[in-house]
C-alpha positions, 0 to 999 in steps of 0.5 A: 512865670510860665503856666506850664511850670505852674501846672507841673507844680500843681500836678506834682502836688496832687500826686503827693496828695493821691499818694497820702491817700493811697497809703491812708486808705489801706485797711479801711472799714465802712466807717473810715469815711465818717469817723477816721476809725477814731484813732487820729493823733490830736497834734496831726488834726490840730495843724491840719485844721488851720489850713481848713480854717484858713482856707484860700480865702483867708489866704488872700483876703485878710491881708488885702482887708488891712488897706480898707479895715485896717487891724480891726479884723484882730478883735474878732480873732480875739473873740474866736479864742474865747469862743474855742475855749467854750467849745472846748470845755462845753461842746466837746464833752457833750459830742463824745459823751453821746458818741455822735458821728454827726453833731446834729443828732444831739438836737433830736435828743434834746428837742425832736426829729423837726429840730434835728433835720432843721439843724442839719439842713441849715448846716448844709446850706451853710456849709454849701454856700462857705464852702463854694465861696472859699473855693470860688476865689482860689479857682479865680486865682489859679485861672489867672495864674495858669488856665488862662494861658491854656484858654481853659474856660473857668468852669472848666477849671472849677471842675478840674479842681472838684474832680481832683478833690473827689479822686483822693476823698471818696474812698477814706474821707475824713480818714485821709483828709486829717493827714492830707490837711496836715500837708496842706497847712504846712504848705500854706504857712511856708508860703506866708513865711517865704512871702514875708521874707521876700518883702522884707528884703525888697524893702530893705529892713531886717526882722526887727525893723520889719516889725517895728514898721508894721506896728508904727504903720497908720493901718496898725488900728486894732481897736474901734470904739465908734458904736455905729461902725460895723467894725466896732470892738464889742461888735467884733469881739462878741461875733467872733466869739459866736461865730467861733462856736457856731462855725467850728463848734456847730459845724460837722465840718470842723468837728468831724475832725476833732471827733476822730481824735482818740478820746475826749481829753486829746480832742480837747487838747487839739482844739485849745492848741489849734485855737492859739496857733490859728491867732498867731497866724491870723496876726501874721497875715495882718502884718503881711497885709501892711508889708504888702501895702508898703511895697506897692507904695514903695514901688509905685505899683498903682492899686484899684481905687474908688472914692478914695478907697481901695478896691478888690483887695483880694487881688493885692496878695496874688498880684504882687506874688504872681507879677513882682516877687520873683519866681520862688515866691510865685511858686510858693503862692501858687503852692500855698493857694492850692493848699488852702484851696484843697484843704477847705473844699475837700473837708467840706465835701466830706462833711457835707456827705457825712451830714446828709447821708447820716441826717437824711438817708440813714446810712448807718443802718445800711449794709456795706454795698449800700453805704458806698453807693449811697456815699458816692451818689451824695458826694457827686451830688454836693460837688455839683451843688458847690459847682453851681454856687460857684458859677452864680457868684463868679462875678462878685468882687471885694473881700469874700471873707466878709461876705462868708461871715455875713452869710454866716451870720444868718445861716449859723445864727439859728443853729447857735440859737437852738444848741444854746437854748438846748445846753443852758435850759431845761425847757422843752419846746414844740418840735414842730415849730422850729422849722418855721422859727429857724427860716423866719428869724434870719429873714427877720434879722436882715430887715432889722439890720436893713432898716437899723442902717437906714434909720440910725446909720447903725450897722449890725456888722458881724453881729448879725449872728447874735441878733439872729440867735437871740431872736431864735432863743426868743421865739423858742421860749415863746413856743416852749411846750408848756405841758412838759416843762421841767 
């Protein structure tokens, strides 16, 4: 397919995003960037959040990982649903009752200023890495599909993407993103639907036959009961619960969208609806993965294999879409990955800007001119941070989604421990000790996992977030303020 045609499609798509931004940006206030004026329809927020959570990583990683990890990821998804229920009925009421903009303000009211700053800092680190790794994969695909043909270096491709995101988000931030994410989710799901139809037709299967072929395929293994495996059911399910709570409920990025809903009840409907639709969508991605491997086998397409196992599985979906599925499927894939890329990166940059300006720059107490200057400077700063991380990890291989969740286990673990301790106990702690605890526990968790694998052949897998949070809670108990026990 012509790289020029793809570039024209992307340019047209970006033009639509700019148009939406222009329309939404009318009649904005100083706080529109951060709160969306708390007028977003919950149905729009719920649909848009699907694209933000899935991202370009999910878009290509989940189908590809089926070849090495079967349907075991579905165990993680089951846990996610339970985690979203917790967010709906525990966290959302807390955030709305306290009328929070930065959700980490809760930690100040519960523990103190140092806990608050530490929680926000860990979010900034987590979100920066997560956003960068998500955008990295999408940028690589766009580089392969479009920019290589024009001999544009990879770092320039990344810069172009970040500049485009800045153009349509810098004025109205979350108010714009609520609506652009809706459009981007639509294109992402449309792309999957078109691909499923194209592959089904190529395999000469009806819809019922396709469903049967997927369910009866050797890769359709949902439950893993091997306790030593990182994909064990209990490890995946529990970590699915905890990572959903951490990466959505304790994530400024996701909760900032939810807090733009008109009231608490609508915000709760948003989370419940979003969680169910997301679970179904992820199941479709896994099913698509089986279909992609069936397609490759039928048509004799050679895939990368090392020691009898598939490698570089993130390249499966883009490689087949761009080289074997025809023009319509290729264009839909490019639109899907572009939508996923912008959807995850734009909201991440807005959330990072919100958290830093509120938690460290005290922007809420500045005048209108100062607010605008600080916001633009911080938005630019985090764009530079994400660009730097992308370039550092630009040579990484394998499925990026696993890397993201592993990193999240170490960076979100202390946050999870702080919130669970704060919500379910009334114990006062020594606020000054919190930064040291939150830095030390991820290191201890990493070392424990390393030696458990070495000595017992036991991998924590995604459960490192549980170990990390549990150790954080134990340390908080040890450093409780005995003079102020309730």
